[in-house]
N, CA, C and O atoms as a GROMACS GRO file, in nm:
protein
  504
    1MET      N    1  -1.488   0.632  -1.067
    1MET     CA    2  -1.350   0.673  -1.043
    1MET      C    3  -1.320   0.652  -0.894
    1MET      O    4  -1.392   0.702  -0.808
    2GLN      N    5  -1.214   0.580  -0.867
    2GLN     CA    6  -1.168   0.558  -0.730
    2GLN      C    7  -1.072   0.671  -0.694
    2GLN      O    8  -0.997   0.719  -0.778
    3ARG      N    9  -1.076   0.714  -0.565
    3ARG     CA   10  -0.989   0.821  -0.518
    3ARG      C   11  -0.929   0.784  -0.383
    3ARG      O   12  -0.994   0.721  -0.300
    4LEU      N   13  -0.805   0.823  -0.362
    4LEU     CA   14  -0.740   0.805  -0.233
    4LEU      C   15  -0.667   0.934  -0.200
    4LEU      O   16  -0.567   0.968  -0.263
    5ASP      N   17  -0.718   1.006  -0.100
    5ASP     CA   18  -0.654   1.128  -0.052
    5ASP      C   19  -0.530   1.086   0.026
    5ASP      O   20  -0.541   1.013   0.125
    6LEU      N   21  -0.413   1.129  -0.017
    6LEU     CA   22  -0.289   1.084   0.046
    6LEU      C   23  -0.265   1.147   0.183
    6LEU      O   24  -0.193   1.089   0.265
    7ARG      N   25  -0.322   1.262   0.210
    7ARG     CA   26  -0.309   1.327   0.341
    7ARG      C   27  -0.412   1.276   0.440
    7ARG      O   28  -0.382   1.260   0.558
    8HIS      N   29  -0.533   1.252   0.394
    8HIS     CA   30  -0.643   1.210   0.480
    8HIS      C   31  -0.714   1.090   0.416
    8HIS      O   32  -0.825   1.104   0.365
    9PRO      N   33  -0.651   0.974   0.419
    9PRO     CA   34  -0.706   0.860   0.347
    9PRO      C   35  -0.830   0.796   0.412
    9PRO      O   36  -0.902   0.720   0.347
   10GLU      N   37  -0.854   0.825   0.539
   10GLU     CA   38  -0.968   0.770   0.613
   10GLU      C   39  -0.967   0.617   0.618
   10GLU      O   40  -1.072   0.553   0.622
   11ILE      N   41  -0.847   0.560   0.617
   11ILE     CA   42  -0.829   0.417   0.639
   11ILE      C   43  -0.709   0.402   0.733
   11ILE      O   44  -0.625   0.492   0.739
   12PRO      N   45  -0.700   0.291   0.804
   12PRO     CA   46  -0.585   0.271   0.894
   12PRO      C   47  -0.452   0.274   0.819
   12PRO      O   48  -0.447   0.242   0.700
   13ASP      N   49  -0.346   0.312   0.889
   13ASP     CA   50  -0.214   0.325   0.827
   13ASP      C   51  -0.167   0.198   0.756
   13ASP      O   52  -0.114   0.205   0.646
   14LEU      N   53  -0.187   0.084   0.819
   14LEU     CA   54  -0.144  -0.041   0.756
   14LEU      C   55  -0.217  -0.063   0.624
   14LEU      O   56  -0.156  -0.099   0.524
   15GLN      N   57  -0.345  -0.042   0.625
   15GLN     CA   58  -0.424  -0.058   0.504
   15GLN      C   59  -0.380   0.044   0.398
   15GLN      O   60  -0.375   0.012   0.279
   16PHE      N   61  -0.350   0.165   0.441
   16PHE     CA   62  -0.301   0.270   0.351
   16PHE      C   63  -0.173   0.226   0.281
   16PHE      O   64  -0.161   0.235   0.159
   17VAL      N   65  -0.076   0.178   0.358
   17VAL     CA   66   0.053   0.135   0.301
   17VAL      C   67   0.032   0.018   0.205
   17VAL      O   68   0.088   0.017   0.096
   18LEU      N   69  -0.047  -0.079   0.247
   18LEU     CA   70  -0.071  -0.195   0.161
   18LEU      C   71  -0.141  -0.154   0.031
   18LEU      O   72  -0.107  -0.202  -0.077
   19MET      N   73  -0.239  -0.065   0.043
   19MET     CA   74  -0.313  -0.022  -0.075
   19MET      C   75  -0.224   0.057  -0.171
   19MET      O   76  -0.224   0.031  -0.291
   20VAL      N   77  -0.148   0.152  -0.118
   20VAL     CA   78  -0.064   0.234  -0.205
   20VAL      C   79   0.045   0.149  -0.271
   20VAL      O   80   0.071   0.166  -0.390
   21THR      N   81   0.107   0.061  -0.197
   21THR     CA   82   0.212  -0.021  -0.260
   21THR      C   83   0.152  -0.116  -0.362
   21THR      O   84   0.215  -0.147  -0.463
   22ALA      N   85   0.030  -0.163  -0.337
   22ALA     CA   86  -0.037  -0.247  -0.438
   22ALA      C   87  -0.067  -0.165  -0.564
   22ALA      O   88  -0.048  -0.213  -0.676
   23LEU      N   89  -0.113  -0.041  -0.545
   23LEU     CA   90  -0.138   0.045  -0.661
   23LEU      C   91  -0.008   0.074  -0.736
   23LEU      O   92  -0.007   0.080  -0.859
   24CYS      N   93   0.100   0.092  -0.663
   24CYS     CA   94   0.229   0.122  -0.726
   24CYS      C   95   0.281   0.006  -0.809
   24CYS      O   96   0.353   0.028  -0.906
   25THR      N   97   0.248  -0.115  -0.772
   25THR     CA   98   0.299  -0.231  -0.844
   25THR      C   99   0.197  -0.291  -0.940
   25THR      O  100   0.228  -0.386  -1.012
   26ALA      N  101   0.076  -0.237  -0.941
   26ALA     CA  102  -0.028  -0.288  -1.031
   26ALA      C  103  -0.009  -0.231  -1.171
   26ALA      O  104   0.054  -0.127  -1.190
   27ASP      N  105  -0.063  -0.300  -1.266
   27ASP     CA  106  -0.058  -0.255  -1.405
   27ASP      C  107  -0.182  -0.174  -1.439
   27ASP      O  108  -0.251  -0.202  -1.538
   28LEU      N  109  -0.211  -0.073  -1.357
   28LEU     CA  110  -0.328   0.011  -1.381
   28LEU      C  111  -0.289   0.128  -1.472
   28LEU      O  112  -0.217   0.218  -1.430
   29GLU      N  113  -0.336   0.125  -1.594
   29GLU     CA  114  -0.305   0.233  -1.686
   29GLU      C  115  -0.375   0.362  -1.646
   29GLU      O  116  -0.328   0.471  -1.678
   30SER      N  117  -0.488   0.350  -1.575
   30SER     CA  118  -0.566   0.469  -1.542
   30SER      C  119  -0.519   0.539  -1.414
   30SER      O  120  -0.572   0.645  -1.381
   31LEU      N  121  -0.422   0.484  -1.343
   31LEU     CA  122  -0.372   0.550  -1.223
   31LEU      C  123  -0.306   0.682  -1.264
   31LEU      O  124  -0.226   0.685  -1.358
   32ASN      N  125  -0.338   0.789  -1.193
   32ASN     CA  126  -0.291   0.922  -1.234
   32ASN      C  127  -0.141   0.944  -1.216
   32ASN      O  128  -0.086   1.037  -1.275
   33ALA      N  129  -0.073   0.863  -1.138
   33ALA     CA  130   0.072   0.876  -1.122
   33ALA      C  131   0.143   0.785  -1.224
   33ALA      O  132   0.107   0.668  -1.238
   34PRO      N  133   0.242   0.839  -1.294
   34PRO     CA  134   0.313   0.756  -1.392
   34PRO      C  135   0.395   0.646  -1.325
   34PRO      O  136   0.427   0.653  -1.207
   35GLN      N  137   0.428   0.545  -1.404
   35GLN     CA  138   0.502   0.430  -1.351
   35GLN      C  139   0.635   0.472  -1.289
   35GLN      O  140   0.678   0.411  -1.191
   36SER      N  141   0.700   0.573  -1.342
   36SER     CA  142   0.828   0.616  -1.286
   36SER      C  143   0.813   0.665  -1.142
   36SER      O  144   0.899   0.638  -1.058
   37VAL      N  145   0.705   0.736  -1.113
   37VAL     CA  146   0.680   0.784  -0.976
   37VAL      C  147   0.641   0.667  -0.886
   37VAL      O  148   0.685   0.659  -0.772
   38ARG      N  149   0.561   0.578  -0.938
   38ARG     CA  150   0.522   0.459  -0.861
   38ARG      C  151   0.645   0.377  -0.822
   38ARG      O  152   0.656   0.328  -0.709
   39ASP      N  153   0.738   0.365  -0.916
   39ASP     CA  154   0.860   0.289  -0.888
   39ASP      C  155   0.943   0.356  -0.777
   39ASP      O  156   0.997   0.288  -0.690
   40VAL      N  157   0.952   0.489  -0.781
   40VAL     CA  158   1.026   0.562  -0.677
   40VAL      C  159   0.961   0.538  -0.541
   40VAL      O  160   1.031   0.511  -0.443
   41VAL      N  161   0.829   0.547  -0.533
   41VAL     CA  162   0.758   0.525  -0.406
   41VAL      C  163   0.786   0.385  -0.354
   41VAL      O  164   0.824   0.368  -0.238
   42PHE      N  165   0.768   0.284  -0.438
   42PHE     CA  166   0.792   0.147  -0.394
   42PHE      C  167   0.938   0.127  -0.353
   42PHE      O  168   0.964   0.068  -0.248
   43ASP      N  169   1.031   0.174  -0.434
   43ASP     CA  170   1.173   0.154  -0.404
   43ASP      C  171   1.214   0.219  -0.272
   43ASP      O  172   1.294   0.164  -0.197
   44ARG      N  173   1.159   0.336  -0.243
   44ARG     CA  174   1.190   0.403  -0.116
   44ARG      C  175   1.129   0.327   0.002
   44ARG      O  176   1.192   0.314   0.107
   45CYS      N  177   1.009   0.276  -0.016
   45CYS     CA  178   0.948   0.195   0.091
   45CYS      C  179   1.030   0.068   0.113
   45CYS      O  180   1.054   0.028   0.227
   46TRP      N  181   1.073   0.006   0.005
   46TRP     CA  182   1.155  -0.115   0.014
   46TRP      C  183   1.284  -0.085   0.092
   46TRP      O  184   1.325  -0.165   0.176
   47ALA      N  185   1.345   0.028   0.065
   47ALA     CA  186   1.472   0.064   0.130
   47ALA      C  187   1.455   0.082   0.281
   47ALA      O  188   1.550   0.063   0.356
   48LEU      N  189   1.336   0.118   0.326
   48LEU     CA  190   1.312   0.128   0.470
   48LEU      C  191   1.307  -0.008   0.538
   48LEU      O  192   1.328  -0.018   0.659
   49LEU      N  193   1.281  -0.112   0.461
   49LEU     CA  194   1.264  -0.246   0.518
   49LEU      C  195   1.379  -0.342   0.489
   49LEU      O  196   1.394  -0.443   0.557
   50HIS      N  197   1.461  -0.310   0.389
   50HIS     CA  198   1.565  -0.403   0.344
   50HIS      C  199   1.696  -0.331   0.321
   50HIS      O  200   1.700  -0.210   0.296
   51GLU      N  201   1.803  -0.406   0.330
   51GLU     CA  202   1.935  -0.351   0.300
   51GLU      C  203   1.975  -0.376   0.156
   51GLU      O  204   2.064  -0.309   0.104
   52LYS      N  205   1.911  -0.472   0.092
   52LYS     CA  206   1.945  -0.503  -0.048
   52LYS      C  207   1.856  -0.421  -0.141
   52LYS      O  208   1.753  -0.366  -0.100
   53ALA      N  209   1.896  -0.413  -0.265
   53ALA     CA  210   1.822  -0.337  -0.366
   53ALA      C  211   1.685  -0.401  -0.389
   53ALA      O  212   1.668  -0.521  -0.371
   54PRO      N  213   1.587  -0.319  -0.430
   54PRO     CA  214   1.453  -0.375  -0.455
   54PRO      C  215   1.455  -0.467  -0.576
   54PRO      O  216   1.533  -0.446  -0.670
   55PRO      N  217   1.370  -0.568  -0.574
   55PRO     CA  218   1.366  -0.661  -0.688
   55PRO      C  219   1.314  -0.591  -0.813
   55PRO      O  220   1.231  -0.500  -0.804
   56GLN      N  221   1.360  -0.634  -0.927
   56GLN     CA  222   1.311  -0.579  -1.053
   56GLN      C  223   1.199  -0.665  -1.112
   56GLN      O  224   1.116  -0.616  -1.188
   57GLU      N  225   1.198  -0.793  -1.075
   57GLU     CA  226   1.093  -0.884  -1.120
   57GLU      C  227   0.960  -0.841  -1.059
   57GLU      O  228   0.947  -0.830  -0.937
   58LYS      N  229   0.860  -0.818  -1.144
   58LYS     CA  230   0.730  -0.767  -1.101
   58LYS      C  231   0.668  -0.851  -0.989
   58LYS      O  232   0.616  -0.796  -0.892
   59ALA      N  233   0.672  -0.981  -1.001
   59ALA     CA  234   0.609  -1.070  -0.903
   59ALA      C  235   0.676  -1.063  -0.765
   59ALA      O  236   0.614  -1.099  -0.665
   60GLU      N  237   0.800  -1.018  -0.760
   60GLU     CA  238   0.873  -1.010  -0.633
   60GLU      C  239   0.862  -0.873  -0.566
   60GLU      O  240   0.912  -0.855  -0.455
   61ARG      N  241   0.796  -0.778  -0.631
   61ARG     CA  242   0.784  -0.642  -0.576
   61ARG      C  243   0.665  -0.635  -0.480
   61ARG      O  244   0.561  -0.577  -0.511
   62VAL      N  245   0.684  -0.697  -0.365
   62VAL     CA  246   0.581  -0.704  -0.262
   62VAL      C  247   0.647  -0.672  -0.128
   62VAL      O  248   0.753  -0.727  -0.097
   63LEU      N  249   0.585  -0.586  -0.050
   63LEU     CA  250   0.639  -0.555   0.083
   63LEU      C  251   0.581  -0.650   0.186
   63LEU      O  252   0.460  -0.669   0.192
   64ASP      N  253   0.666  -0.709   0.265
   64ASP     CA  254   0.624  -0.796   0.375
   64ASP      C  255   0.633  -0.713   0.503
   64ASP      O  256   0.742  -0.686   0.553
   65LEU      N  257   0.519  -0.674   0.555
   65LEU     CA  258   0.514  -0.586   0.671
   65LEU      C  259   0.495  -0.661   0.803
   65LEU      O  260   0.477  -0.598   0.907
   66ARG      N  261   0.499  -0.793   0.800
   66ARG     CA  262   0.472  -0.870   0.921
   66ARG      C  263   0.577  -0.851   1.029
   66ARG      O  264   0.546  -0.866   1.148
   67THR      N  265   0.699  -0.819   0.993
   67THR     CA  266   0.804  -0.804   1.094
   67THR      C  267   0.823  -0.660   1.138
   67THR      O  268   0.905  -0.631   1.226
   68GLY      N  269   0.747  -0.569   1.080
   68GLY     CA  270   0.761  -0.428   1.115
   68GLY      C  271   0.691  -0.395   1.246
   68GLY      O  272   0.620  -0.477   1.303
   69ASP      N  273   0.714  -0.273   1.292
   69ASP     CA  274   0.648  -0.225   1.413
   69ASP      C  275   0.581  -0.092   1.382
   69ASP      O  276   0.578  -0.049   1.267
   70ASP      N  277   0.528  -0.026   1.485
   70ASP     CA  278   0.458   0.101   1.464
   70ASP      C  279   0.549   0.209   1.406
   70ASP      O  280   0.505   0.291   1.326
   71THR      N  281   0.675   0.210   1.447
   71THR     CA  282   0.770   0.308   1.396
   71THR      C  283   0.795   0.286   1.247
   71THR      O  284   0.801   0.381   1.169
   72THR      N  285   0.809   0.161   1.208
   72THR     CA  286   0.829   0.127   1.068
   72THR      C  287   0.707   0.169   0.986
   72THR      O  288   0.721   0.227   0.879
   73LEU      N  289   0.589   0.139   1.037
   73LEU     CA  290   0.466   0.174   0.968
   73LEU      C  291   0.454   0.325   0.950
   73LEU      O  292   0.418   0.373   0.843
   74GLU      N  293   0.485   0.399   1.055
   74GLU     CA  294   0.480   0.545   1.048
   74GLU      C  295   0.580   0.598   0.945
   74GLU      O  296   0.549   0.691   0.871
   75ALA      N  297   0.698   0.539   0.941
   75ALA     CA  298   0.799   0.581   0.843
   75ALA      C  299   0.752   0.553   0.700
   75ALA      O  300   0.774   0.635   0.610
   76LEU      N  301   0.687   0.440   0.679
   76LEU     CA  302   0.636   0.407   0.546
   76LEU      C  303   0.527   0.505   0.504
   76LEU      O  304   0.526   0.551   0.390
   77VAL      N  305   0.435   0.536   0.594
   77VAL     CA  306   0.328   0.632   0.564
   77VAL      C  307   0.389   0.767   0.526
   77VAL      O  308   0.350   0.827   0.426
   78ASN      N  309   0.484   0.813   0.605
   78ASN     CA  310   0.548   0.942   0.577
   78ASN      C  311   0.626   0.939   0.446
   78ASN      O  312   0.623   1.036   0.370
   79MET      N  313   0.693   0.829   0.419
   79MET     CA  314   0.768   0.816   0.293
   79MET      C  315   0.674   0.824   0.174
   79MET      O  316   0.703   0.893   0.076
   80ILE      N  317   0.562   0.754   0.181
   80ILE     CA  318   0.465   0.756   0.071
   80ILE      C  319   0.414   0.898   0.049
   80ILE      O  320   0.413   0.947  -0.064
   81ARG      N  321   0.371   0.962   0.156
   81ARG     CA  322   0.314   1.097   0.144
   81ARG      C  323   0.417   1.197   0.089
   81ARG      O  324   0.387   1.272  -0.004
   82THR      N  325   0.537   1.198   0.146
   82THR     CA  326   0.636   1.297   0.103
   82THR      C  327   0.684   1.271  -0.039
   82THR      O  328   0.712   1.366  -0.113
   83THR      N  329   0.694   1.146  -0.078
   83THR     CA  330   0.738   1.116  -0.215
   83THR      C  331   0.633   1.161  -0.316
   83THR      O  332   0.667   1.225  -0.416
   84PHE      N  333   0.508   1.128  -0.292
   84PHE     CA  334   0.405   1.173  -0.385
   84PHE      C  335   0.394   1.326  -0.387
   84PHE      O  336   0.376   1.385  -0.493
   85GLU      N  337   0.406   1.390  -0.270
   85GLU     CA  338   0.404   1.536  -0.266
   85GLU      C  339   0.520   1.596  -0.346
   85GLU      O  340   0.505   1.696  -0.416
   86GLU      N  341   0.636   1.532  -0.334
   86GLU     CA  342   0.755   1.577  -0.408
   86GLU      C  343   0.728   1.581  -0.559
   86GLU      O  344   0.782   1.666  -0.630
   87TYR      N  345   0.643   1.489  -0.606
   87TYR     CA  346   0.609   1.482  -0.748
   87TYR      C  347   0.477   1.552  -0.781
   87TYR      O  348   0.430   1.546  -0.895
   88GLY      N  349   0.417   1.619  -0.682
   88GLY     CA  350   0.298   1.700  -0.708
   88GLY      C  351   0.164   1.629  -0.697
   88GLY      O  352   0.066   1.675  -0.755
   89TYR      N  353   0.158   1.519  -0.624
   89TYR     CA  354   0.033   1.444  -0.609
   89TYR      C  355  -0.021   1.455  -0.467
   89TYR      O  356   0.049   1.427  -0.370
   90ALA      N  357  -0.148   1.496  -0.456
   90ALA     CA  358  -0.216   1.503  -0.327
   90ALA      C  359  -0.314   1.388  -0.313
   90ALA      O  360  -0.357   1.354  -0.203
   91GLU      N  361  -0.350   1.328  -0.426
   91GLU     CA  362  -0.439   1.212  -0.424
   91GLU      C  363  -0.407   1.121  -0.540
   91GLU      O  364  -0.349   1.162  -0.641
   92LEU      N  365  -0.446   0.997  -0.523
   92LEU     CA  366  -0.434   0.901  -0.632
   92LEU      C  367  -0.575   0.876  -0.685
   92LEU      O  368  -0.670   0.864  -0.608
   93THR      N  369  -0.587   0.867  -0.816
   93THR     CA  370  -0.715   0.835  -0.878
   93THR      C  371  -0.693   0.726  -0.981
   93THR      O  372  -0.588   0.718  -1.044
   94TRP      N  373  -0.793   0.642  -0.996
   94TRP     CA  374  -0.786   0.536  -1.096
   94TRP      C  375  -0.928   0.495  -1.132
   94TRP      O  376  -1.020   0.510  -1.052
   95ASP      N  377  -0.943   0.444  -1.250
   95ASP     CA  378  -1.074   0.405  -1.302
   95ASP      C  379  -1.078   0.253  -1.313
   95ASP      O  380  -1.062   0.196  -1.421
   96GLN      N  381  -1.098   0.190  -1.201
   96GLN     CA  382  -1.104   0.044  -1.195
   96GLN      C  383  -1.191   0.007  -1.076
   96GLN      O  384  -1.160   0.045  -0.964
   97PRO      N  385  -1.299  -0.065  -1.099
   97PRO     CA  386  -1.382  -0.103  -0.984
   97PRO      C  387  -1.308  -0.204  -0.896
   97PRO      O  388  -1.224  -0.279  -0.945
   98PRO      N  389  -1.339  -0.205  -0.765
   98PRO     CA  390  -1.278  -0.305  -0.678
   98PRO      C  391  -1.316  -0.445  -0.724
   98PRO      O  392  -1.427  -0.468  -0.771
   99SER      N  393  -1.223  -0.536  -0.711
   99SER     CA  394  -1.251  -0.674  -0.751
   99SER      C  395  -1.252  -0.763  -0.627
   99SER      O  396  -1.187  -0.732  -0.527
  100PRO      N  397  -1.323  -0.872  -0.635
  100PRO     CA  398  -1.323  -0.965  -0.520
  100PRO      C  399  -1.187  -1.032  -0.507
  100PRO      O  400  -1.111  -1.039  -0.603
  101PRO      N  401  -1.155  -1.082  -0.387
  101PRO     CA  402  -1.027  -1.152  -0.369
  101PRO      C  403  -1.015  -1.270  -0.464
  101PRO      O  404  -1.113  -1.339  -0.493
  102THR      N  405  -0.894  -1.292  -0.513
  102THR     CA  406  -0.872  -1.404  -0.604
  102THR      C  407  -0.816  -1.525  -0.533
  102THR      O  408  -0.811  -1.634  -0.590
  103GLN      N  409  -0.773  -1.507  -0.408
  103GLN     CA  410  -0.716  -1.618  -0.332
  103GLN      C  411  -0.766  -1.612  -0.189
  103GLN      O  412  -0.804  -1.507  -0.139
  104ASP      N  413  -0.764  -1.728  -0.125
  104ASP     CA  414  -0.792  -1.731   0.017
  104ASP      C  415  -0.670  -1.680   0.092
  104ASP      O  416  -0.558  -1.681   0.039
  105THR      N  417  -0.692  -1.635   0.213
  105THR     CA  418  -0.580  -1.589   0.296
  105THR      C  419  -0.486  -1.706   0.323
  105THR      O  420  -0.530  -1.815   0.357
  106THR      N  421  -0.358  -1.682   0.308
  106THR     CA  422  -0.259  -1.787   0.331
  106THR      C  423  -0.244  -1.810   0.481
  106THR      O  424  -0.270  -1.719   0.560
  107PRO      N  425  -0.203  -1.928   0.521
  107PRO     CA  426  -0.182  -1.955   0.664
  107PRO      C  427  -0.083  -1.858   0.728
  107PRO      O  428  -0.098  -1.822   0.845
  108GLU      N  429   0.018  -1.814   0.651
  108GLU     CA  430   0.117  -1.721   0.704
  108GLU      C  431   0.056  -1.585   0.734
  108GLU      O  432   0.099  -1.516   0.827
  109ALA      N  433  -0.043  -1.546   0.656
  109ALA     CA  434  -0.105  -1.414   0.673
  109ALA      C  435  -0.219  -1.413   0.773
  109ALA      O  436  -0.262  -1.306   0.817
  110LEU      N  437  -0.269  -1.530   0.811
  110LEU     CA  438  -0.383  -1.535   0.902
  110LEU      C  439  -0.362  -1.459   1.033
  110LEU      O  440  -0.453  -1.388   1.076
  111PRO      N  441  -0.245  -1.469   1.099
  111PRO     CA  442  -0.227  -1.391   1.222
  111PRO      C  443  -0.242  -1.241   1.201
  111PRO      O  444  -0.300  -1.172   1.285
  112LEU      N  445  -0.192  -1.190   1.090
  112LEU     CA  446  -0.206  -1.048   1.060
  112LEU      C  447  -0.352  -1.012   1.034
  112LEU      O  448  -0.400  -0.910   1.082
  113VAL      N  449  -0.421  -1.094   0.958
  113VAL     CA  450  -0.563  -1.069   0.929
  113VAL      C  451  -0.644  -1.070   1.057
  113VAL      O  452  -0.731  -0.985   1.077
  114GLU      N  453  -0.617  -1.166   1.145
  114GLU     CA  454  -0.690  -1.174   1.272
  114GLU      C  455  -0.662  -1.052   1.359
  114GLU      O  456  -0.753  -1.001   1.424
  115ARG      N  457  -0.537  -1.006   1.362
  115ARG     CA  458  -0.504  -0.885   1.438
  115ARG      C  459  -0.577  -0.764   1.383
  115ARG      O  460  -0.629  -0.682   1.459
  116LEU      N  461  -0.582  -0.753   1.252
  116LEU     CA  462  -0.652  -0.641   1.190
  116LEU      C  463  -0.801  -0.646   1.220
  116LEU      O  464  -0.864  -0.542   1.243
  117GLU      N  465  -0.859  -0.766   1.219
  117GLU     CA  466  -1.002  -0.778   1.247
  117GLU      C  467  -1.033  -0.741   1.392
  117GLU      O  468  -1.141  -0.689   1.420
  118LYS      N  469  -0.940  -0.766   1.482
  118LYS     CA  470  -0.960  -0.726   1.621
  118LYS      C  471  -0.949  -0.575   1.636
  118LYS      O  472  -1.026  -0.513   1.709
  119LEU      N  473  -0.852  -0.516   1.566
  119LEU     CA  474  -0.834  -0.371   1.573
  119LEU      C  475  -0.945  -0.295   1.502
  119LEU      O  476  -0.991  -0.191   1.549
  120TYR      N  477  -0.987  -0.348   1.388
  120TYR     CA  478  -1.087  -0.281   1.305
  120TYR      C  479  -1.197  -0.379   1.268
  120TYR      O  480  -1.202  -0.427   1.155
  121PRO      N  481  -1.287  -0.410   1.365
  121PRO     CA  482  -1.392  -0.507   1.335
  121PRO      C  483  -1.483  -0.455   1.223
  121PRO      O  484  -1.505  -0.334   1.211
  122PRO      N  485  -1.535  -0.547   1.142
  122PRO     CA  486  -1.624  -0.505   1.034
  122PRO      C  487  -1.748  -0.436   1.090
  122PRO      O  488  -1.800  -0.475   1.195
  123LYS      N  489  -1.794  -0.334   1.020
  123LYS     CA  490  -1.914  -0.263   1.063
  123LYS      C  491  -2.034  -0.352   1.038
  123LYS      O  492  -2.047  -0.415   0.933
  124GLU      N  493  -2.122  -0.356   1.136
  124GLU     CA  494  -2.243  -0.438   1.122
  124GLU      C  495  -2.347  -0.363   1.042
  124GLU      O  496  -2.364  -0.242   1.057
  125GLU      N  497  -2.416  -0.435   0.956
  125GLU     CA  498  -2.523  -0.376   0.877
  125GLU      C  499  -2.643  -0.348   0.967
  125GLU      O  500  -2.675  -0.431   1.052
  126PRO      N  501  -2.711  -0.232   0.951
  126PRO     CA  502  -2.829  -0.202   1.036
  126PRO      C  503  -2.948  -0.288   1.005
  126PRO      O  504  -3.052  -0.274   1.068
   0.00000   0.00000   0.00000
């Protein structure tokens, strides 16, 4: 069973937002939050980044955080936490093992990946 404490996730904020929005848009039947709550979380996050309504097409429900700043990231983290709290969730749980990446990093995403690797270098094995 996978768990994510929404108050103390022990991962960087950017990773937290990306993970939660991915969980909200995934077809995980075992996620403890119902699809209606997941949709509210995603739609509210979308509204912080866009002036138009969120897409209804599943494949288009992706947040592009490359143009955001620290204030935007903080707002997204707070929005996720307060929305889940509003519906009575302190943690997310799901029964799905992590899977390996299915695609290579796109050229557009490489600058973000490189920045993240500089901020959070991988831990070296002893």
